[in-house]
C-alpha positions in Angstrom: -6.8 -14.2 0.6 -6.8 -12.0 3.7 -9.6 -9.6 4.7 -8.8 -5.9 5.1 -9.0 -6.4 8.9 -6.5 -9.3 8.7 -4.1 -7.3 6.6 -4.4 -4.3 9.1 -3.6 -6.6 12.0 -0.6 -8.3 10.2 3.0 -7.1 10.1 5.5 -7.5 7.4 8.0 -10.4 7.7 10.9 -11.9 6.0 9.7 -14.1 3.2 10.6 -17.7 2.6 8.7 -18.2 -0.6 8.6 -16.3 -4.0 6.2 -13.7 -5.4 2.5 -14.2 -5.5 1.0 -15.5 -8.7 -1.1 -13.2 -10.9 -4.2 -15.0 -9.8 -3.3 -14.6 -6.1 -2.6 -10.9 -6.7 -6.0 -10.4 -8.4 -7.8 -12.3 -5.7 -6.2 -10.1 -3.0 -6.9 -6.9 -4.9 -10.6 -7.6 -4.5 -10.2 -6.7 -0.9 -8.3 -3.5 -1.9 -10.3 -2.3 -4.9 -8.6 1.2 -5.2 -5.3 -0.6 -5.8 -4.1 -1.7 -9.3 -1.6 -4.3 -10.5 0.7 -2.9 -13.0 4.3 -3.5 -14.0 5.2 -6.0 -11.2 3.8 -3.8 -8.5 0.6 -2.7 -6.9 -0.2 1.1 -7.1 -2.7 3.6 -5.9 -2.8 7.4 -6.4 -4.1 9.2 -3.3 -5.6 12.7 -3.9 -5.6 15.8 -1.7 -6.8 19.3 -1.6 -3.4 20.9 -1.5 0.4 20.3 -1.0 0.3 20.5 2.7 -2.3 17.6 3.0 -0.2 15.6 0.5 3.0 16.0 2.5 1.2 15.3 5.8 0.0 12.0 4.3 3.5 11.2 3.0 5.1 11.8 6.4 2.4 9.7 8.2 2.8 6.9 5.7 6.6 7.0 6.1 6.2 6.4 9.8 3.9 3.4 9.2 5.9 1.7 6.5 9.2 2.4 8.4 7.8 0.5 11.3 7.0 -2.4 8.9 10.4 -2.2 7.2 8.7 -2.3 3.9 9.1 0.9 1.9 7.2 1.9 -1.2 8.2 4.0 -4.2 6.4 7.4 -4.0 5.6 10.0 -6.7 4.6 13.2 -5.0 2.8 16.2 -6.7 0.8 19.2 -5.4 -2.4 17.4 -4.8 -1.5 13.7 -5.1 0.8 10.9 -4.1 1.2 7.7 -6.1 2.2 4.8 -3.9 3.8 1.8 -5.5 4.6 -1.5 -3.6 6.6 -4.4 -4.7 9.0 -6.7 -2.9 12.5 -6.7 -4.4 13.6 -9.8 -2.5 11.1 -12.0 -4.4 11.1 -9.9 -7.6 7.4 -9.3 -7.5 4.4 -8.8 -5.3 4.2 -10.4 -1.8 1.8 -10.4 1.2 4.0 -7.6 2.7 2.8 -5.3 -0.1 -0.8 -6.0 0.6 -0.3 -5.4 4.3 1.3 -2.0 3.8 -1.3 -1.1 1.1 -4.1 -1.7 3.6 -2.2 0.5 6.1 -1.7 3.2 3.5 -5.5 3.2 2.9 -6.0 3.5 6.7 -3.6 6.4 6.9 -5.4 8.1 4.0 -8.7 7.6 5.7 -7.4 9.4 8.8 -5.9 12.3 6.9 -8.6 12.8 4.3 -11.7 11.8 6.3 -12.4 9.2 3.6 -14.2 6.0 4.6 -12.2 2.8 4.5 -14.4 0.4 2.5 
């Protein structure tokens, strides 16, 4: 299990192994408690005051995940954005998903003024 700081300092990489086990996912989720494991992915819904803030977050997140070459599925609404990470090449959840989830939390903290626990 990596700490939040270790996840933030890491970068996505090509994977030589398969998906993480459910127990590995659960252990790593302890570091990112706002994220949930559902349907083969990790997800979190970020909340905002209005559409402008939501889209600003989406654009900032897009820049970060594009640099990591690991792109989530997004569901965008007026005051929320659901972010869903999974790794298609391993047909499940990988370390890359947690790296980007931690970076999504950091982007949200910058845009919403929320503390990163």
